C-alpha positions as CSV (number, residue, x, y, z in Angstrom):
1,M,0.0,0.0,0.0
2,S,1.4,3.4,-1.0
3,I,1.7,6.1,1.6
4,I,-0.9,8.2,-0.2
5,S,-3.4,5.4,-0.3
6,Y,-2.7,4.7,3.4
7,A,-3.4,8.3,4.3
8,L,-6.6,8.4,2.3
9,K,-7.7,5.0,3.7
10,G,-10.7,5.3,6.0
11,N,-14.0,7.1,6.2
12,L,-13.6,10.7,5.0
13,K,-17.1,11.6,6.1
14,R,-16.3,10.4,9.7
15,F,-13.0,12.2,9.6
16,N,-14.7,15.5,8.6
17,N,-17.3,15.0,11.3
18,E,-14.5,14.5,13.9
19,L,-12.7,17.6,12.8
20,K,-15.9,19.6,13.3
21,K,-16.2,18.3,16.9
22,I,-12.5,19.1,17.5
23,A,-12.9,22.5,16.0
24,K,-15.7,23.3,18.3
25,K,-13.9,22.0,21.4
26,E,-10.6,23.6,20.6
27,Q,-12.2,26.8,19.2
28,R,-10.5,26.4,15.9
29,S,-11.8,26.4,12.3
30,S,-12.5,23.1,10.5
31,L,-10.7,24.4,7.4
32,G,-7.6,25.3,9.5
33,L,-7.6,21.7,10.9
34,K,-7.8,20.3,7.4
35,F,-4.8,22.3,6.3
36,N,-3.0,21.2,9.5
37,F,-3.8,17.6,8.6
38,L,-2.3,18.1,5.2
39,N,0.8,19.6,6.7
40,C,1.2,16.6,9.1
41,F,0.8,14.3,6.1
42,R,3.5,16.2,4.3
43,L,5.8,15.9,7.4
44,I,5.3,12.3,8.3
45,G,2.8,10.7,6.0
46,C,0.1,10.3,8.7
47,G,-3.4,9.0,7.9
48,Y,-6.8,10.1,9.1
49,S,-6.8,7.8,12.2
50,D,-3.2,8.7,13.1
51,Y,-4.0,12.4,13.0
52,L,-7.0,11.9,15.4
53,N,-5.5,9.2,17.6
54,Y,-2.2,11.0,18.2
55,Q,-4.0,14.4,18.5
56,L,-1.5,15.8,16.1
57,Y,-3.6,19.0,15.9
58,K,-2.2,19.8,19.4
59,K,1.4,19.1,18.5
60,T,4.2,21.4,17.3
61,K,6.1,20.7,14.2
62,K,9.0,19.3,16.3
63,E,6.6,17.0,18.2
64,V,4.9,15.8,15.0
65,L,8.3,14.8,13.5
66,E,8.9,12.5,16.4
67,Y,5.9,10.2,15.5
68,A,6.8,7.0,13.7
69,S,4.6,6.8,10.6
70,I,3.7,3.7,8.8
71,K,6.4,4.5,6.3
72,D,9.0,4.8,9.1
73,Q,7.8,1.5,10.6
74,D,8.0,-0.3,7.3
75,R,11.6,0.9,6.8
76,F,12.5,0.0,10.4
77,Y,11.1,-3.5,10.3
78,E,12.9,-4.2,7.0
79,I,16.1,-3.8,9.0
80,V,15.3,-5.3,12.4
81,S,12.7,-8.0,11.3
82,P,13.3,-9.0,7.7
83,A,10.3,-10.5,5.9
84,K,12.1,-13.6,4.8
85,Y,12.0,-14.9,8.4
86,K,8.4,-13.9,9.1
87,T,6.7,-17.3,9.1
88,F,8.7,-18.1,12.3
89,F,6.2,-15.8,14.0
90,T,3.3,-15.0,11.6
91,I,2.1,-18.5,11.2
92,K,0.6,-18.9,14.6
93,T,1.1,-22.7,14.8
94,N,4.8,-22.2,13.9
95,F,5.0,-19.8,16.8
96,L,3.5,-22.3,19.2
97,K,6.0,-24.9,18.1
98,N,9.0,-22.6,18.1
99,F,8.3,-21.2,21.5
100,Q,6.8,-24.4,23.1
101,D,9.2,-24.1,26.1
102,Y,7.4,-20.9,27.0
103,V,3.9,-21.7,25.8
104,G,3.2,-25.2,27.0
105,R,-0.3,-25.3,25.5
106,D,-2.1,-28.0,23.6
107,F,-3.4,-27.2,20.1
108,F,-5.0,-28.9,17.1
109,D,-3.2,-28.1,13.9
110,N,-4.3,-29.8,10.6
111,G,-4.5,-33.3,12.2
112,S,-6.9,-36.2,11.6
113,I,-10.5,-36.2,12.5
114,Q,-9.7,-38.7,15.3
115,E,-7.1,-36.2,16.7
116,L,-9.8,-33.5,16.6
117,K,-12.2,-35.7,18.5
118,S,-9.5,-36.3,21.1
119,F,-8.9,-32.6,21.4
120,L,-12.6,-31.9,21.9
121,K,-12.9,-34.6,24.5
122,K,-9.9,-33.3,26.4
123,H,-11.0,-29.6,26.4
124,E,-14.3,-28.3,27.6
125,F,-13.7,-25.0,25.9
126,F,-10.9,-23.6,23.7
127,M,-9.9,-20.8,21.3
128,I,-10.4,-21.0,17.5
129,K,-8.0,-18.9,15.5
130,P,-6.9,-18.2,11.9
131,Y,-3.3,-19.3,11.1
132,D,-2.2,-15.7,10.3
133,G,-4.8,-13.3,11.6
134,L,-4.1,-9.8,12.9
135,G,-5.6,-7.6,15.6
136,G,-7.7,-10.4,17.2
137,S,-9.7,-10.9,14.0
138,G,-11.4,-14.2,13.8
139,V,-10.4,-15.3,17.3
140,E,-13.3,-16.7,19.4
141,K,-13.9,-18.8,22.5
142,I,-15.7,-22.1,21.6
143,Y,-17.4,-24.7,23.8
144,A,-17.0,-28.3,22.8
145,K,-20.6,-29.1,23.7
146,D,-21.8,-26.6,21.1
147,I,-20.1,-28.7,18.3
148,T,-22.9,-31.1,17.3
149,N,-21.4,-32.1,13.9
150,V,-17.7,-32.9,14.3
151,L,-17.2,-33.7,10.6
152,A,-18.7,-30.4,9.5
153,F,-16.6,-28.6,12.1
154,Y,-13.5,-30.4,10.8
155,D,-14.3,-29.3,7.3
156,K,-14.8,-25.7,8.4
157,L,-11.3,-25.7,10.0
158,K,-9.7,-27.0,6.8
159,K,-11.7,-24.7,4.5
160,E,-11.2,-21.5,6.5
161,H,-7.6,-22.2,7.6
162,L,-8.3,-22.3,11.3
163,F,-6.7,-24.1,14.3
164,L,-7.7,-24.8,17.9
165,E,-5.7,-23.8,20.9
166,E,-6.1,-24.7,24.6
167,Y,-7.7,-21.9,26.6
168,V,-5.3,-20.0,28.9
169,V,-6.4,-19.9,32.5
170,Q,-5.2,-16.5,33.7
171,H,-4.1,-15.5,37.1
172,P,-7.0,-14.7,39.6
173,E,-5.8,-11.1,39.9
174,M,-6.0,-10.7,36.1
175,N,-9.4,-12.3,36.0
176,K,-10.7,-9.8,38.5
177,L,-9.9,-7.0,36.0
178,C,-12.1,-8.7,33.3
179,D,-13.2,-12.3,33.3
180,K,-14.6,-12.3,29.8
181,S,-11.2,-12.3,28.1
182,V,-7.6,-13.2,28.8
183,N,-6.0,-9.9,29.6
184,T,-2.5,-9.7,28.3
185,I,0.6,-7.6,28.5
186,R,2.0,-6.3,25.3
187,I,5.8,-6.1,25.7
188,M,8.1,-4.9,23.0
189,T,11.7,-6.3,23.1
190,F,14.9,-5.7,21.3
191,G,17.3,-8.6,21.0
192,Y,20.7,-8.3,19.4
193,N,24.1,-9.9,19.6
194,G,23.2,-12.0,22.6
195,K,21.7,-9.2,24.6
196,S,18.0,-8.3,25.0
197,E,16.0,-5.5,26.6
198,I,12.4,-4.4,27.1
199,L,11.5,-1.3,25.1
200,F,7.8,-0.8,26.1
201,A,5.1,-2.5,28.1
202,A,1.3,-2.0,28.2
203,L,-1.6,-3.8,29.8
204,R,-4.5,-4.7,27.5
205,V,-7.9,-5.5,29.0
206,G,-11.1,-6.6,27.4
207,N,-14.1,-4.3,27.6
208,G,-16.3,-7.0,29.2
209,S,-18.2,-8.0,26.1
210,A,-15.5,-9.3,23.6
211,S,-13.6,-12.6,24.2
212,V,-10.3,-10.9,23.3
213,D,-8.5,-7.8,24.7
214,N,-7.2,-6.3,21.5
215,F,-7.2,-2.5,21.2
216,H,-8.8,-2.9,17.7
217,R,-11.6,-5.1,19.1
218,G,-12.9,-2.6,21.8
219,G,-10.3,-3.4,24.4
220,M,-8.5,-0.9,26.6
221,A,-4.8,-0.3,27.3
222,S,-2.7,1.4,29.8
223,L,1.0,1.9,30.4
224,V,3.0,-0.4,32.6
225,D,6.1,0.6,34.5
226,I,8.8,-1.8,33.1
227,S,10.8,-1.9,36.4
228,T,7.9,-2.7,38.7
229,G,5.1,-4.1,36.6
230,K,2.6,-1.6,38.0
231,V,0.0,0.1,35.8
232,M,0.5,3.8,35.4
233,G,-2.4,6.2,34.9
234,K,-5.7,5.7,33.2
235,A,-6.6,3.2,30.5
236,F,-8.2,4.2,27.2
237,N,-9.6,2.6,24.1
238,K,-9.3,3.2,20.4
239,N,-11.8,6.0,20.5
240,L,-9.7,7.8,23.1
241,E,-12.2,7.3,25.8
242,Y,-10.5,7.4,29.2
243,F,-11.2,5.1,32.2
244,D,-10.0,5.4,35.8
245,K,-11.6,2.0,36.5
246,H,-12.7,-0.9,34.4
247,P,-16.3,-0.1,33.3
248,V,-17.5,-3.6,34.4
249,S,-15.3,-4.8,37.2
250,N,-14.6,-1.3,38.7
251,I,-11.0,-2.3,39.3
252,K,-8.8,0.8,39.4
253,F,-6.1,0.8,36.7
254,D,-3.5,3.2,38.2
255,G,-1.3,1.3,40.6
256,F,-2.6,-2.2,39.6
257,Q,0.2,-4.7,40.2
258,I,0.7,-7.2,37.5
259,P,1.5,-10.6,39.2
260,N,4.7,-12.5,38.5
261,W,6.4,-9.5,36.9
262,D,9.9,-10.8,37.5
263,K,9.0,-14.1,35.8
264,V,7.5,-12.2,32.9
265,K,10.6,-10.1,32.3
266,K,12.8,-13.2,32.5
267,M,10.7,-15.0,29.9
268,V,10.5,-12.2,27.3
269,L,14.2,-11.4,27.6
270,E,15.1,-15.0,27.0
271,A,12.6,-15.5,24.2
272,A,13.9,-12.3,22.5
273,L,17.1,-14.2,21.6
274,V,15.5,-17.4,20.2
275,N,15.5,-16.1,16.7
276,E,18.7,-14.2,16.0
277,N,17.3,-12.8,12.7
278,I,14.3,-11.1,14.3
279,H,15.4,-8.3,16.6
280,V,12.2,-6.6,17.6
281,V,9.2,-8.5,18.8
282,G,5.9,-7.5,20.3
283,W,5.0,-10.3,22.8
284,D,1.4,-10.8,24.0
285,V,1.9,-12.3,27.5
286,A,-0.8,-13.9,29.6
287,I,-0.2,-14.1,33.4
288,T,-0.9,-17.5,34.9
289,K,-1.1,-18.6,38.5
290,G,2.4,-20.2,38.2
291,G,4.1,-17.6,36.0
292,A,3.3,-16.5,32.5
293,T,2.8,-17.8,28.9
294,F,2.8,-16.4,25.4
295,I,-0.3,-15.9,23.5
296,E,1.7,-14.9,20.4
297,G,4.7,-12.9,19.2
298,N,4.4,-10.1,16.6
299,R,7.3,-9.6,14.3
300,R,6.1,-6.1,13.4
301,P,4.5,-4.7,16.5
302,G,2.6,-1.6,15.6
303,F,3.5,1.8,17.1
304,D,-0.1,3.0,17.4
305,I,-0.7,1.7,21.0
306,V,2.9,2.7,21.9
307,Q,2.5,6.3,20.7
308,V,-1.1,6.8,21.9
309,L,-0.2,5.6,25.4
310,S,3.1,7.5,25.5
311,K,1.2,10.7,24.4
312,R,4.2,11.5,22.2
313,G,6.1,10.2,19.2
314,R,8.4,7.3,19.8
315,K,11.0,7.5,17.1
316,D,13.4,7.4,20.0
317,I,12.8,3.6,20.1
318,I,13.7,3.3,16.5
319,R,16.8,5.4,16.9
320,H,17.9,3.4,19.9
321,C,17.7,0.1,18.1
322,L,19.4,1.3,14.9
323,N,22.2,3.0,16.9
324,I,23.1,-0.3,18.4
325,I,23.1,-2.1,15.1
326,N,25.1,0.7,13.4
327,E,27.8,0.6,16.1
328,N,28.1,-3.2,15.8
329,E,27.8,-3.6,12.0
330,H,29.4,-0.3,10.9
331,T,26.2,0.6,9.1
332,N,24.5,4.0,8.8
333,Y,20.8,3.3,9.1
334,K,18.7,6.4,9.8
335,I,15.0,6.9,10.0
């Protein structure tokens, strides 16, 4: 997708309506905001949603230039997460196999119908997922008792390229936040030359109606202090609605302690070095009673949640990683 088509992707009518609301609230003209959007597009190639989500209309030129655009991210990931190695992560069953030491879950992947029956007999409920879906699309919780025709279900899995995965039982404290979804921690790591570090961490919580916690499926997110594992500040969703407490459980976000944080850090820092060709990974980590487990690993973790939660552009993350590579490989990568 070209940068121009990306910028124009989305609902123009909705964008104009949002600009009218912002103009009224900020006491600015809608036309002035449209020109401001065009200038931001000229500077970083932002799209409609970027302009709104990052509130670029409130930013100075210097601040706008610090935002990592889709174009910037594409160039960055070509360097730190080359596409030729992507199936190690993007095919979800590959990920489960490659990181089985950290996952430890049962799953049904393109087996025989007898193996499917065995899986259904073993698990009262489980998750159904596409092999290479994004943003939680197509992920649902299924009960074995609701499958009345196993053969038809087997054919559906084959035809729609789906697999089944054992349901993660999350830590009781995480369950208190929202018991309708497995609430995960998105942790971005950088692994290079035998060393690894955590770049960013955020709590993701379901809204109480969806079976997943993804930001793009109505979930909420809030910053996590990397050193302590405590949630910092309010949570908010894709529509930039802020929440002091979870709207269903009433659990306060700020100060919430994520259990087993030391084990979580140890796990992601080790896993970051498993594939030496993929340097930046966005891990989705579920907290269990005994420690933690991976839901998945993303070879190209998006910067949207990172920059929205940080309330600033995060090109500093890109520069940090590239500086280390440049020093070691005598390259001159710049973004």
